[in-house]
N, C-alpha and C positions, 0 to 999 in steps of 0.2 A: 622437684618443683615441676610442675606441668606448665606447657604454654597453652592455657586455655582462653579462648576469646571471651571477653566480658559481654554478657548477654544483657542488652536493655531493650527496651520497647521498640526503638528505632532500628537497632540491628536485627531484632527477631522479624519486624515487619519488612525490612528489605530483603533478608534471606528468604522469607517466605514468598514475597512478590516476586523476586528474581526467579526462584525456583518453580513457582507455579507458573509464570509466564513461558519459561524455558520449556517447561514439561507440555504446556498445551500447544506451543508452537511446534515442538519435536512431535507430538502426537499427530497434529494435522499433517506435517511433511511425511511421516511414516506411513500414514494412511492414504496420501495422495498416490494416485496412480491413474493410468489412462483411463480404466473404466470409471473412475470417479467422475471424469470430464466427458461422459458420453453425449450430454446434449446440454443446450444452453438452459439457463434457469428460467422458470416460468416467469411471465411479465409481472405478476402480481409482487409487491414488496413486503407485505406483512402476513404473516402466518394468521389466516381467518379462522383456523381452528381454535386457536388459543382464546378462550373466553375468560381467562383469569384476569384479576385486577391490573396487573402489570405486564402481561403478555403482549400489550401493543407496543412496548418499548424494545422488543426483540425483533431485529431485521434478519430475516434468513433467506431473503432472495432480492435479486436485482431490480431496482426501480425501472419500469417498463420504458418510460421516456425520460431521457436525460437531455435536457438542452445543452448543447456544447457551447463552451466558451468561444469567444471570437478567435482567440489565439491558439485553439486546438485544430490541427490540421485534419480536413476532412478524412474520414476512413481510417484515422490513426487509432481510434479507440473502438472497440466493440466488447460484446460480452464473451467472456471465456467460455469455451466449449471444447468439444472433442478436437484434440490435435493442435489447438492454439491457444495462446494465452489471452488475456483482455481483463475487462473489469468483471469482479467478482461480486462485491457488495457496494452500496452507494447509500449515504445518509446525508438528508438536509432537511430543511424545514417543511418541504413538501411531502416527505416520507413520514416524519414524525414532527408534528407542529412543536416549535420551540428548540428543535434540535439544531446543533451547528454542523458543519459540512465535514464529512469523512468518506474517503474513497479507497478501496483496495483493489488490486488488480495483480495479475500474474504475467510476467514475461517468460514466455517459453523458449527452450533452447533452438537457436538457428545457426550456431556457430559464427563464423566471420561473416558480417552481412555485407554483401557486395557493394550495395547502393544504400548506405544508411540514410535515414531521413528523419527529421525532426518530428517528434510527437507533439511539441508545443513550441510555439514561436516566442520570441522575447516579450515579455509584459510585466506589469507591476500590479500590486493590489493596495487597497487602503487598510488592510489588516495584515497581521503577522500570519506567517504560513509555515508548516513543518511538512518536509517530504523525507520519507525514510525508504531504503532499499535494502532487502535482507537477501543474503546468499542462502542457499538450501543444503549445503553440504554439512551434514550433521557432525562429521568429524573435523570440520574446520569451518564452524559459522561465520567466521568474520571474513572469509573469502566470499566475494561476489560472485566468483566464476562467470565473470563478464565484464566488458569495458562500456561504460556509459561516459558520454560527454555532456557535461552541465555547465552552464554559464551563470555566475553571479556578478552583476554589474559588467565590466569590461574584462572579467577574468575567467579563462576557460579552465575547468578542472576535469580530469580523467579520472573516473570512480572506478576502482577495483576492489573495493572492501566494502563490506556492510557498513551502512552509514545513517546517520539522520542529519538533515540539513535543516537548519533555522533560516527562514528567510524573513528578515525585517520589512514591515510595511513600507512600501515606497521604493524598495529595492528591485530594479530591473533584473529579471532572471530568465533563464532560458535562452537559446535552445536546449531541449532535452533529446539527445540522441544516443539510441542503442547502437553500438558499434559491433558488440560481439556478445552473444549469450550462449554460454556452454551447459549452464544447468538453469533450472527455473529460478527466476528472481521474484521475490515477493514485494509489492510496491504498497506503501501506505502514505496517504497525504491528507491532512486536515488543517483547518484554520477556524477562527472563531466566529467567522460570518455564517449567517443562516444558509446562504446559497453560494455556489461557486460561480463567480463573474469576475 
């Protein structure tokens, strides 16, 4: 008698989705090196060469002017470039009309940060938000290889593992403080609003 997993449509798509997402993320990490980050991205956010019917929905470059939210500390966020992390891609209603907010960024290794400072001050939204941080050690993808302080309400959380954080609307959250970064950390944030405010 074999111990065979019963295959149904749900199991099939879960297996394919998990495998495809993992392989895509792994291939990005595998090809990421210092030469890939030699210069900041061009300021234009949409591939103008793509004249196909749906090419306008593919964002491959960073939006040129991003209005910072009032709780974002000045100079805390910049475009990723040679030798430093930062924003990689940004999507909102201005980039593609009708789109919701999505932002991605890299946090690059700095080791123990002597004077950690908050990237964002405490704030809340009138929409739900999702914040994710992914470690980049392919042998141990659940290790963040860093230490991030993150507040939800009046609770301080020290994040050392790859995680996804659901932030219900109206919940005060942050500060968000990177205390130690030993390997690159990939950051992903999204919410259902059209703009980040």
